[in-house]
DODO-483979 format. One record per atom (N, C-alpha, C, O): residue number from 1; atom name; x, y, z. Coordinates in steps of 0.05 Angstrom, whole numbers. Example, Ala and Ser with C-alpha at 12.3 -4.5 7.8 and 13.67 -1.06 7.14 Angstrom:
REM residues 2
+-----+----+--------+--------+--------+
!   i ! at !     c1 !     c2 !     c3 !
+-----+----+--------+--------+--------+
!   1 !  N !    264 !   -114 !    156 !
!   1 ! CA !    246 !    -90 !    156 !
!   1 !  C !    264 !    -66 !    156 !
!   1 !  O !    285 !    -66 !    169 !
!   2 !  N !    257 !    -45 !    142 !
!   2 ! CA !    273 !    -21 !    143 !
!   2 !  C !    258 !      1 !    157 !
!   2 !  O !    268 !     23 !    161 !
+-----+----+--------+--------+--------+
REM end
This chain:
REM residues 132
+-----+----+--------+--------+--------+
!   i ! at !     c1 !     c2 !     c3 !
+-----+----+--------+--------+--------+
!   1 !  N !   1276 !   1896 !   -146 !
!   1 ! CA !   1289 !   1878 !   -128 !
!   1 !  C !   1287 !   1850 !   -138 !
!   1 !  O !   1266 !   1840 !   -147 !
!   2 !  N !   1310 !   1836 !   -138 !
!   2 ! CA !   1311 !   1809 !   -148 !
!   2 !  C !   1306 !   1789 !   -126 !
!   2 !  O !   1318 !   1791 !   -105 !
!   3 !  N !   1288 !   1770 !   -131 !
!   3 ! CA !   1282 !   1749 !   -111 !
!   3 !  C !   1299 !   1725 !   -117 !
!   3 !  O !   1299 !   1715 !   -139 !
!   4 !  N !   1312 !   1715 !    -97 !
!   4 ! CA !   1329 !   1691 !   -100 !
!   4 !  C !   1314 !   1666 !    -89 !
!   4 !  O !   1301 !   1668 !    -69 !
!   5 !  N !   1318 !   1645 !   -103 !
!   5 ! CA !   1305 !   1620 !    -95 !
!   5 !  C !   1323 !   1606 !    -74 !
!   5 !  O !   1348 !   1608 !    -75 !
!   6 !  N !   1310 !   1592 !    -56 !
!   6 ! CA !   1326 !   1577 !    -36 !
!   6 !  C !   1334 !   1550 !    -47 !
!   6 !  O !   1355 !   1540 !    -39 !
!   7 !  N !   1318 !   1538 !    -63 !
!   7 ! CA !   1324 !   1511 !    -75 !
!   7 !  C !   1336 !   1515 !   -102 !
!   7 !  O !   1323 !   1521 !   -122 !
!   8 !  N !   1362 !   1511 !   -103 !
!   8 ! CA !   1376 !   1512 !   -128 !
!   8 !  C !   1378 !   1485 !   -141 !
!   8 !  O !   1382 !   1465 !   -126 !
!   9 !  N !   1376 !   1483 !   -166 !
!   9 ! CA !   1380 !   1458 !   -180 !
!   9 !  C !   1409 !   1456 !   -188 !
!   9 !  O !   1420 !   1473 !   -201 !
!  10 !  N !   1421 !   1433 !   -180 !
!  10 ! CA !   1449 !   1429 !   -186 !
!  10 !  C !   1452 !   1420 !   -214 !
!  10 !  O !   1438 !   1402 !   -223 !
!  11 !  N !   1471 !   1431 !   -229 !
!  11 ! CA !   1476 !   1423 !   -257 !
!  11 !  C !   1499 !   1403 !   -258 !
!  11 !  O !   1506 !   1394 !   -280 !
!  12 !  N !   1510 !   1395 !   -236 !
!  12 ! CA !   1531 !   1375 !   -236 !
!  12 !  C !   1520 !   1347 !   -233 !
!  12 !  O !   1499 !   1342 !   -221 !
!  13 !  N !   1533 !   1328 !   -246 !
!  13 ! CA !   1525 !   1300 !   -246 !
!  13 !  C !   1543 !   1285 !   -226 !
!  13 !  O !   1567 !   1285 !   -229 !
!  14 !  N !   1531 !   1272 !   -207 !
!  14 ! CA !   1547 !   1258 !   -187 !
!  14 !  C !   1554 !   1230 !   -198 !
!  14 !  O !   1536 !   1215 !   -205 !
!  15 !  N !   1579 !   1224 !   -199 !
!  15 ! CA !   1589 !   1199 !   -210 !
!  15 !  C !   1593 !   1177 !   -189 !
!  15 !  O !   1597 !   1154 !   -197 !
!  16 !  N !   1591 !   1183 !   -164 !
!  16 ! CA !   1597 !   1163 !   -143 !
!  16 !  C !   1577 !   1140 !   -145 !
!  16 !  O !   1584 !   1117 !   -141 !
!  17 !  N !   1551 !   1146 !   -149 !
!  17 ! CA !   1532 !   1124 !   -151 !
!  17 !  C !   1537 !   1107 !   -176 !
!  17 !  O !   1532 !   1083 !   -176 !
!  18 !  N !   1545 !   1120 !   -198 !
!  18 ! CA !   1551 !   1106 !   -223 !
!  18 !  C !   1575 !   1087 !   -219 !
!  18 !  O !   1574 !   1065 !   -230 !
!  19 !  N !   1596 !   1096 !   -206 !
!  19 ! CA !   1619 !   1079 !   -202 !
!  19 !  C !   1612 !   1055 !   -183 !
!  19 !  O !   1622 !   1033 !   -187 !
!  20 !  N !   1595 !   1060 !   -164 !
!  20 ! CA !   1586 !   1038 !   -146 !
!  20 !  C !   1571 !   1017 !   -163 !
!  20 !  O !   1575 !    993 !   -159 !
!  21 !  N !   1554 !   1026 !   -181 !
!  21 ! CA !   1538 !   1008 !   -197 !
!  21 !  C !   1556 !    992 !   -216 !
!  21 !  O !   1553 !    968 !   -219 !
!  22 !  N !   1576 !   1005 !   -228 !
!  22 ! CA !   1594 !    991 !   -246 !
!  22 !  C !   1612 !    971 !   -231 !
!  22 !  O !   1617 !    949 !   -241 !
!  23 !  N !   1620 !    978 !   -207 !
!  23 ! CA !   1636 !    960 !   -191 !
!  23 !  C !   1620 !    935 !   -184 !
!  23 !  O !   1630 !    913 !   -185 !
!  24 !  N !   1594 !    939 !   -176 !
!  24 ! CA !   1577 !    916 !   -170 !
!  24 !  C !   1573 !    898 !   -194 !
!  24 !  O !   1572 !    874 !   -192 !
!  25 !  N !   1569 !    910 !   -218 !
!  25 ! CA !   1566 !    894 !   -242 !
!  25 !  C !   1591 !    879 !   -248 !
!  25 !  O !   1590 !    856 !   -257 !
!  26 !  N !   1614 !    891 !   -245 !
!  26 ! CA !   1639 !    878 !   -249 !
!  26 !  C !   1642 !    853 !   -231 !
!  26 !  O !   1650 !    832 !   -240 !
!  27 !  N !   1636 !    856 !   -206 !
!  27 ! CA !   1637 !    834 !   -187 !
!  27 !  C !   1618 !    812 !   -195 !
!  27 !  O !   1625 !    789 !   -194 !
!  28 !  N !   1594 !    820 !   -203 !
!  28 ! CA !   1574 !    800 !   -211 !
!  28 !  C !   1584 !    784 !   -235 !
!  28 !  O !   1582 !    759 !   -235 !
!  29 !  N !   1594 !    797 !   -256 !
!  29 ! CA !   1603 !    783 !   -279 !
!  29 !  C !   1628 !    765 !   -274 !
!  29 !  O !   1631 !    744 !   -286 !
!  30 !  N !   1645 !    775 !   -256 !
!  30 ! CA !   1669 !    758 !   -249 !
!  30 !  C !   1661 !    733 !   -234 !
!  30 !  O !   1672 !    712 !   -238 !
!  31 !  N !   1641 !    735 !   -216 !
!  31 ! CA !   1633 !    712 !   -201 !
!  31 !  C !   1616 !    693 !   -217 !
!  31 !  O !   1615 !    669 !   -211 !
!  32 !  N !   1602 !    702 !   -237 !
!  32 ! CA !   1584 !    684 !   -252 !
!  32 !  C !   1597 !    673 !   -277 !
!  32 !  O !   1585 !    657 !   -291 !
!  33 !  N !   1621 !    682 !   -284 !
!  33 ! CA !   1634 !    672 !   -308 !
!  33 !  C !   1645 !    644 !   -303 !
!  33 !  O !   1650 !    637 !   -280 !
!  34 !  N !   1650 !    629 !   -324 !
!  34 ! CA !   1661 !    602 !   -322 !
!  34 !  C !   1691 !    604 !   -317 !
!  34 !  O !   1705 !    619 !   -330 !
!  35 !  N !   1700 !    589 !   -297 !
!  35 ! CA !   1729 !    588 !   -291 !
!  35 !  C !   1741 !    564 !   -306 !
!  35 !  O !   1746 !    544 !   -293 !
!  36 !  N !   1745 !    566 !   -332 !
!  36 ! CA !   1755 !    545 !   -348 !
!  36 !  C !   1783 !    553 !   -357 !
!  36 !  O !   1787 !    575 !   -366 !
!  37 !  N !   1802 !    534 !   -355 !
!  37 ! CA !   1829 !    540 !   -365 !
!  37 !  C !   1831 !    528 !   -393 !
!  37 !  O !   1837 !    504 !   -397 !
!  38 !  N !   1826 !    544 !   -413 !
!  38 ! CA !   1827 !    533 !   -440 !
!  38 !  C !   1856 !    528 !   -449 !
!  38 !  O !   1874 !    542 !   -441 !
!  39 !  N !   1858 !    508 !   -465 !
!  39 ! CA !   1885 !    502 !   -476 !
!  39 !  C !   1891 !    523 !   -498 !
!  39 !  O !   1873 !    531 !   -513 !
!  40 !  N !   1916 !    531 !   -499 !
!  40 ! CA !   1924 !    551 !   -519 !
!  40 !  C !   1928 !    539 !   -546 !
!  40 !  O !   1934 !    554 !   -565 !
!  41 !  N !   1925 !    513 !   -549 !
!  41 ! CA !   1930 !    501 !   -575 !
!  41 !  C !   1903 !    496 !   -590 !
!  41 !  O !   1883 !    490 !   -577 !
!  42 !  N !   1903 !    498 !   -616 !
!  42 ! CA !   1878 !    494 !   -631 !
!  42 !  C !   1873 !    464 !   -635 !
!  42 !  O !   1880 !    452 !   -655 !
!  43 !  N !   1861 !    452 !   -615 !
!  43 ! CA !   1855 !    423 !   -615 !
!  43 !  C !   1825 !    419 !   -614 !
!  43 !  O !   1812 !    430 !   -596 !
!  44 !  N !   1814 !    404 !   -632 !
!  44 ! CA !   1785 !    397 !   -632 !
!  44 !  C !   1782 !    372 !   -615 !
!  44 !  O !   1789 !    350 !   -623 !
!  45 !  N !   1770 !    375 !   -591 !
!  45 ! CA !   1767 !    353 !   -573 !
!  45 !  C !   1741 !    338 !   -579 !
!  45 !  O !   1722 !    351 !   -588 !
!  46 !  N !   1740 !    312 !   -574 !
!  46 ! CA !   1714 !    298 !   -576 !
!  46 !  C !   1695 !    307 !   -554 !
!  46 !  O !   1703 !    319 !   -535 !
!  47 !  N !   1669 !    302 !   -558 !
!  47 ! CA !   1649 !    311 !   -538 !
!  47 !  C !   1640 !    288 !   -521 !
!  47 !  O !   1639 !    265 !   -530 !
!  48 !  N !   1632 !    294 !   -496 !
!  48 ! CA !   1621 !    275 !   -477 !
!  48 !  C !   1608 !    291 !   -455 !
!  48 !  O !   1609 !    315 !   -454 !
!  49 !  N !   1595 !    277 !   -436 !
!  49 ! CA !   1583 !    290 !   -413 !
!  49 !  C !   1605 !    297 !   -394 !
!  49 !  O !   1624 !    282 !   -390 !
!  50 !  N !   1603 !    321 !   -381 !
!  50 ! CA !   1625 !    331 !   -364 !
!  50 !  C !   1625 !    315 !   -337 !
!  50 !  O !   1605 !    307 !   -327 !
!  51 !  N !   1650 !    312 !   -327 !
!  51 ! CA !   1654 !    300 !   -301 !
!  51 !  C !   1674 !    317 !   -286 !
!  51 !  O !   1692 !    328 !   -298 !
!  52 !  N !   1671 !    320 !   -259 !
!  52 ! CA !   1689 !    338 !   -244 !
!  52 !  C !   1717 !    325 !   -241 !
!  52 !  O !   1720 !    301 !   -239 !
!  53 !  N !   1737 !    343 !   -241 !
!  53 ! CA !   1765 !    334 !   -237 !
!  53 !  C !   1772 !    339 !   -208 !
!  53 !  O !   1762 !    358 !   -196 !
!  54 !  N !   1789 !    322 !   -197 !
!  54 ! CA !   1798 !    325 !   -170 !
!  54 !  C !   1820 !    346 !   -168 !
!  54 !  O !   1829 !    357 !   -189 !
!  55 !  N !   1829 !    352 !   -144 !
!  55 ! CA !   1849 !    373 !   -140 !
!  55 !  C !   1877 !    361 !   -140 !
!  55 !  O !   1894 !    369 !   -124 !
!  56 !  N !   1882 !    343 !   -158 !
!  56 ! CA !   1909 !    330 !   -159 !
!  56 !  C !   1926 !    347 !   -178 !
!  56 !  O !   1917 !    363 !   -194 !
!  57 !  N !   1953 !    341 !   -177 !
!  57 ! CA !   1971 !    354 !   -195 !
!  57 !  C !   1966 !    343 !   -223 !
!  57 !  O !   1962 !    320 !   -227 !
!  58 !  N !   1967 !    361 !   -242 !
!  58 ! CA !   1961 !    354 !   -270 !
!  58 !  C !   1985 !    358 !   -288 !
!  58 !  O !   1998 !    379 !   -286 !
!  59 !  N !   1990 !    339 !   -305 !
!  59 ! CA !   2008 !    343 !   -328 !
!  59 !  C !   1991 !    343 !   -352 !
!  59 !  O !   1978 !    323 !   -358 !
!  60 !  N !   1990 !    365 !   -367 !
!  60 ! CA !   1973 !    367 !   -391 !
!  60 !  C !   1990 !    360 !   -416 !
!  60 !  O !   2008 !    374 !   -423 !
!  61 !  N !   1982 !    337 !   -428 !
!  61 ! CA !   1996 !    328 !   -453 !
!  61 !  C !   1976 !    333 !   -476 !
!  61 !  O !   1953 !    324 !   -475 !
!  62 !  N !   1985 !    348 !   -496 !
!  62 ! CA !   1969 !    353 !   -519 !
!  62 !  C !   1981 !    341 !   -544 !
!  62 !  O !   2005 !    341 !   -548 !
!  63 !  N !   1964 !    330 !   -561 !
!  63 ! CA !   1972 !    320 !   -587 !
!  63 !  C !   1955 !    334 !   -608 !
!  63 !  O !   1931 !    331 !   -608 !
!  64 !  N !   1968 !    350 !   -625 !
!  64 ! CA !   1954 !    366 !   -645 !
!  64 !  C !   1948 !    349 !   -669 !
!  64 !  O !   1957 !    326 !   -672 !
!  65 !  N !   1932 !    360 !   -687 !
!  65 ! CA !   1923 !    346 !   -711 !
!  65 !  C !   1947 !    338 !   -729 !
!  65 !  O !   1946 !    318 !   -743 !
!  66 !  N !   1968 !    355 !   -728 !
!  66 ! CA !   1992 !    348 !   -744 !
!  66 !  C !   2012 !    331 !   -729 !
!  66 !  O !   2036 !    330 !   -735 !
!  67 !  N !   2002 !    317 !   -708 !
!  67 ! CA !   2017 !    297 !   -692 !
!  67 !  C !   2041 !    308 !   -678 !
!  67 !  O !   2062 !    295 !   -676 !
!  68 !  N !   2038 !    332 !   -667 !
!  68 ! CA !   2060 !    344 !   -651 !
!  68 !  C !   2052 !    341 !   -621 !
!  68 !  O !   2028 !    344 !   -614 !
!  69 !  N !   2071 !    336 !   -604 !
!  69 ! CA !   2067 !    332 !   -576 !
!  69 !  C !   2073 !    358 !   -561 !
!  69 !  O !   2091 !    373 !   -568 !
!  70 !  N !   2057 !    363 !   -539 !
!  70 ! CA !   2061 !    386 !   -522 !
!  70 !  C !   2058 !    378 !   -493 !
!  70 !  O !   2041 !    362 !   -486 !
!  71 !  N !   2076 !    389 !   -476 !
!  71 ! CA !   2073 !    385 !   -447 !
!  71 !  C !   2066 !    413 !   -436 !
!  71 !  O !   2082 !    431 !   -438 !
!  72 !  N !   2042 !    415 !   -425 !
!  72 ! CA !   2032 !    441 !   -414 !
!  72 !  C !   2036 !    463 !   -434 !
!  72 !  O !   2046 !    485 !   -427 !
!  73 !  N !   2027 !    459 !   -459 !
!  73 ! CA !   2028 !    478 !   -481 !
!  73 !  C !   2056 !    485 !   -491 !
!  73 !  O !   2059 !    504 !   -506 !
!  74 !  N !   2076 !    470 !   -483 !
!  74 ! CA !   2103 !    474 !   -493 !
!  74 !  C !   2110 !    451 !   -511 !
!  74 !  O !   2106 !    428 !   -505 !
!  75 !  N !   2122 !    457 !   -535 !
!  75 ! CA !   2129 !    436 !   -554 !
!  75 !  C !   2148 !    415 !   -541 !
!  75 !  O !   2165 !    422 !   -525 !
!  76 !  N !   2143 !    390 !   -548 !
!  76 ! CA !   2158 !    369 !   -535 !
!  76 !  C !   2161 !    345 !   -554 !
!  76 !  O !   2151 !    346 !   -577 !
!  77 !  N !   2173 !    324 !   -545 !
!  77 ! CA !   2176 !    299 !   -560 !
!  77 !  C !   2167 !    276 !   -542 !
!  77 !  O !   2163 !    280 !   -518 !
!  78 !  N !   2164 !    253 !   -553 !
!  78 ! CA !   2156 !    229 !   -538 !
!  78 !  C !   2177 !    222 !   -517 !
!  78 !  O !   2170 !    213 !   -495 !
!  79 !  N !   2203 !    227 !   -523 !
!  79 ! CA !   2224 !    221 !   -503 !
!  79 !  C !   2222 !    241 !   -479 !
!  79 !  O !   2226 !    232 !   -456 !
!  80 !  N !   2217 !    266 !   -485 !
!  80 ! CA !   2214 !    286 !   -463 !
!  80 !  C !   2190 !    279 !   -445 !
!  80 !  O !   2190 !    282 !   -421 !
!  81 !  N !   2168 !    270 !   -459 !
!  81 ! CA !   2145 !    262 !   -443 !
!  81 !  C !   2151 !    239 !   -425 !
!  81 !  O !   2142 !    238 !   -402 !
!  82 !  N !   2167 !    219 !   -435 !
!  82 ! CA !   2174 !    197 !   -418 !
!  82 !  C !   2191 !    205 !   -394 !
!  82 !  O !   2187 !    195 !   -372 !
!  83 !  N !   2210 !    223 !   -399 !
!  83 ! CA !   2227 !    232 !   -376 !
!  83 !  C !   2210 !    248 !   -356 !
!  83 !  O !   2215 !    247 !   -332 !
!  84 !  N !   2191 !    263 !   -366 !
!  84 ! CA !   2173 !    278 !   -348 !
!  84 !  C !   2157 !    259 !   -331 !
!  84 !  O !   2154 !    263 !   -306 !
!  85 !  N !   2146 !    238 !   -343 !
!  85 ! CA !   2131 !    218 !   -328 !
!  85 !  C !   2148 !    204 !   -308 !
!  85 !  O !   2140 !    199 !   -285 !
!  86 !  N !   2173 !    198 !   -316 !
!  86 ! CA !   2191 !    184 !   -298 !
!  86 !  C !   2198 !    200 !   -274 !
!  86 !  O !   2198 !    191 !   -251 !
!  87 !  N !   2204 !    226 !   -278 !
!  87 ! CA !   2211 !    243 !   -255 !
!  87 !  C !   2186 !    248 !   -237 !
!  87 !  O !   2189 !    250 !   -213 !
!  88 !  N !   2163 !    251 !   -249 !
!  88 ! CA !   2139 !    256 !   -233 !
!  88 !  C !   2131 !    230 !   -217 !
!  88 !  O !   2121 !    233 !   -195 !
!  89 !  N !   2136 !    207 !   -228 !
!  89 ! CA !   2131 !    182 !   -214 !
!  89 !  C !   2149 !    179 !   -190 !
!  89 !  O !   2141 !    167 !   -170 !
!  90 !  N !   2173 !    189 !   -192 !
!  90 ! CA !   2192 !    187 !   -169 !
!  90 !  C !   2183 !    206 !   -147 !
!  90 !  O !   2185 !    199 !   -123 !
!  91 !  N !   2172 !    230 !   -155 !
!  91 ! CA !   2164 !    249 !   -135 !
!  91 !  C !   2139 !    240 !   -119 !
!  91 !  O !   2140 !    234 !    -96 !
!  92 !  N !   2116 !    239 !   -134 !
!  92 ! CA !   2091 !    231 !   -121 !
!  92 !  C !   2071 !    222 !   -142 !
!  92 !  O !   2056 !    239 !   -153 !
!  93 !  N !   2071 !    197 !   -148 !
!  93 ! CA !   2053 !    187 !   -169 !
!  93 !  C !   2025 !    184 !   -160 !
!  93 !  O !   2007 !    182 !   -177 !
!  94 !  N !   2020 !    184 !   -134 !
!  94 ! CA !   1992 !    181 !   -124 !
!  94 !  C !   1976 !    206 !   -129 !
!  94 !  O !   1951 !    204 !   -133 !
!  95 !  N !   1988 !    229 !   -129 !
!  95 ! CA !   1974 !    254 !   -132 !
!  95 !  C !   1977 !    266 !   -160 !
!  95 !  O !   1971 !    290 !   -164 !
!  96 !  N !   1985 !    251 !   -180 !
!  96 ! CA !   1990 !    262 !   -207 !
!  96 !  C !   1970 !    249 !   -227 !
!  96 !  O !   1967 !    225 !   -227 !
!  97 !  N !   1958 !    267 !   -242 !
!  97 ! CA !   1940 !    258 !   -264 !
!  97 !  C !   1950 !    269 !   -290 !
!  97 !  O !   1957 !    293 !   -292 !
!  98 !  N !   1951 !    252 !   -310 !
!  98 ! CA !   1959 !    261 !   -337 !
!  98 !  C !   1933 !    267 !   -352 !
!  98 !  O !   1917 !    249 !   -357 !
!  99 !  N !   1929 !    292 !   -359 !
!  99 ! CA !   1906 !    301 !   -374 !
!  99 !  C !   1914 !    302 !   -403 !
!  99 !  O !   1932 !    318 !   -410 !
! 100 !  N !   1900 !    287 !   -419 !
! 100 ! CA !   1907 !    285 !   -448 !
! 100 !  C !   1887 !    302 !   -464 !
! 100 !  O !   1863 !    298 !   -463 !
! 101 !  N !   1898 !    321 !   -479 !
! 101 ! CA !   1883 !    337 !   -499 !
! 101 !  C !   1891 !    326 !   -526 !
! 101 !  O !   1912 !    334 !   -537 !
! 102 !  N !   1874 !    309 !   -537 !
! 102 ! CA !   1881 !    296 !   -563 !
! 102 !  C !   1860 !    305 !   -583 !
! 102 !  O !   1836 !    303 !   -579 !
! 103 !  N !   1870 !    316 !   -605 !
! 103 ! CA !   1852 !    324 !   -627 !
! 103 !  C !   1836 !    300 !   -637 !
! 103 !  O !   1847 !    278 !   -637 !
! 104 !  N !   1811 !    305 !   -644 !
! 104 ! CA !   1794 !    282 !   -651 !
! 104 !  C !   1803 !    269 !   -678 !
! 104 !  O !   1794 !    247 !   -684 !
! 105 !  N !   1820 !    282 !   -693 !
! 105 ! CA !   1829 !    270 !   -718 !
! 105 !  C !   1855 !    254 !   -715 !
! 105 !  O !   1864 !    242 !   -735 !
! 106 !  N !   1866 !    254 !   -691 !
! 106 ! CA !   1891 !    239 !   -686 !
! 106 !  C !   1885 !    210 !   -684 !
! 106 !  O !   1866 !    202 !   -670 !
! 107 !  N !   1900 !    192 !   -698 !
! 107 ! CA !   1896 !    164 !   -695 !
! 107 !  C !   1900 !    155 !   -666 !
! 107 !  O !   1916 !    166 !   -651 !
! 108 !  N !   1886 !    134 !   -658 !
! 108 ! CA !   1886 !    125 !   -631 !
! 108 !  C !   1913 !    115 !   -622 !
! 108 !  O !   1920 !    117 !   -598 !
! 109 !  N !   1930 !    105 !   -640 !
! 109 ! CA !   1956 !     94 !   -632 !
! 109 !  C !   1973 !    115 !   -619 !
! 109 !  O !   1990 !    108 !   -602 !
! 110 !  N !   1971 !    141 !   -626 !
! 110 ! CA !   1987 !    162 !   -613 !
! 110 !  C !   1978 !    167 !   -584 !
! 110 !  O !   1995 !    172 !   -567 !
! 111 !  N !   1952 !    166 !   -580 !
! 111 ! CA !   1941 !    169 !   -553 !
! 111 !  C !   1950 !    145 !   -536 !
! 111 !  O !   1957 !    148 !   -513 !
! 112 !  N !   1949 !    121 !   -548 !
! 112 ! CA !   1955 !     97 !   -533 !
! 112 !  C !   1985 !     96 !   -525 !
! 112 !  O !   1992 !     87 !   -504 !
! 113 !  N !   2002 !    107 !   -542 !
! 113 ! CA !   2031 !    108 !   -536 !
! 113 !  C !   2035 !    124 !   -510 !
! 113 !  O !   2049 !    115 !   -492 !
! 114 !  N !   2024 !    148 !   -509 !
! 114 ! CA !   2028 !    166 !   -486 !
! 114 !  C !   2014 !    154 !   -461 !
! 114 !  O !   2025 !    155 !   -439 !
! 115 !  N !   1989 !    144 !   -465 !
! 115 ! CA !   1975 !    132 !   -442 !
! 115 !  C !   1989 !    108 !   -432 !
! 115 !  O !   1990 !    103 !   -407 !
! 116 !  N !   2001 !     92 !   -449 !
! 116 ! CA !   2017 !     69 !   -441 !
! 116 !  C !   2041 !     77 !   -425 !
! 116 !  O !   2048 !     64 !   -405 !
! 117 !  N !   2055 !     99 !   -433 !
! 117 ! CA !   2078 !    108 !   -418 !
! 117 !  C !   2069 !    117 !   -390 !
! 117 !  O !   2082 !    111 !   -370 !
! 118 !  N !   2047 !    132 !   -388 !
! 118 ! CA !   2037 !    141 !   -362 !
! 118 !  C !   2030 !    117 !   -345 !
! 118 !  O !   2035 !    117 !   -321 !
! 119 !  N !   2017 !     97 !   -356 !
! 119 ! CA !   2009 !     74 !   -341 !
! 119 !  C !   2034 !     58 !   -332 !
! 119 !  O !   2034 !     47 !   -310 !
! 120 !  N !   2054 !     57 !   -348 !
! 120 ! CA !   2079 !     44 !   -341 !
! 120 !  C !   2092 !     56 !   -316 !
! 120 !  O !   2103 !     41 !   -299 !
! 121 !  N !   2090 !     82 !   -313 !
! 121 ! CA !   2101 !     96 !   -290 !
! 121 !  C !   2081 !     99 !   -267 !
! 121 !  O !   2087 !    113 !   -247 !
! 122 !  N !   2058 !     87 !   -270 !
! 122 ! CA !   2038 !     87 !   -248 !
! 122 !  C !   2022 !    113 !   -246 !
! 122 !  O !   2011 !    118 !   -224 !
! 123 !  N !   2021 !    129 !   -267 !
! 123 ! CA !   2005 !    154 !   -266 !
! 123 !  C !   1977 !    149 !   -277 !
! 123 !  O !   1973 !    132 !   -295 !
! 124 !  N !   1958 !    164 !   -267 !
! 124 ! CA !   1931 !    161 !   -276 !
! 124 !  C !   1927 !    178 !   -301 !
! 124 !  O !   1938 !    200 !   -303 !
! 125 !  N !   1911 !    169 !   -320 !
! 125 ! CA !   1906 !    183 !   -346 !
! 125 !  C !   1877 !    191 !   -348 !
! 125 !  O !   1859 !    176 !   -341 !
! 126 !  N !   1873 !    216 !   -357 !
! 126 ! CA !   1846 !    226 !   -361 !
! 126 !  C !   1845 !    239 !   -389 !
! 126 !  O !   1864 !    253 !   -396 !
! 127 !  N !   1825 !    233 !   -404 !
! 127 ! CA !   1822 !    244 !   -431 !
! 127 !  C !   1804 !    269 !   -430 !
! 127 !  O !   1782 !    268 !   -420 !
! 128 !  N !   1814 !    291 !   -440 !
! 128 ! CA !   1799 !    316 !   -440 !
! 128 !  C !   1780 !    317 !   -463 !
! 128 !  O !   1787 !    309 !   -485 !
! 129 !  N !   1755 !    326 !   -458 !
! 129 ! CA !   1734 !    327 !   -479 !
! 129 !  C !   1719 !    353 !   -477 !
! 129 !  O !   1721 !    368 !   -457 !
! 130 !  N !   1703 !    360 !   -498 !
! 130 ! CA !   1685 !    383 !   -498 !
! 130 !  C !   1659 !    373 !   -487 !
! 130 !  O !   1651 !    351 !   -492 !
! 131 !  N !   1644 !    390 !   -472 !
! 131 ! CA !   1617 !    383 !   -464 !
! 131 !  C !   1598 !    382 !   -488 !
! 131 !  O !   1601 !    397 !   -507 !
! 132 !  N !   1578 !    364 !   -486 !
! 132 ! CA !   1559 !    361 !   -508 !
! 132 !  C !   1541 !    385 !   -509 !
! 132 !  O !   1523 !    386 !   -527 !
+-----+----+--------+--------+--------+
REM end
């Protein structure tokens, strides 16, 4: 006569606890990661201590090492930048900030040209840098 055990050992692996654990880890890493919007252009920014930016509308102007201009990562020219500043100044210049991504090897006169245009139309200018 064969005796059967009442307590059987299950050979199946329950995945529900593992999926819960992975989901919690995913949430943890998403919440603790840095929410930085990196520029898609290869620009070496100068370094400085970080300061918080306000929640104003931003126009991102980039000047690459080979002296090419970009508006929000789209190739542009100095004339297009001026027309963008002009139209934005007509809409709402109080809530607009021009964020400048200028490569550290670019001569200052190119930065000053764009910053002067923004100042002419009453827009605020901010220089983007890397944290130290």
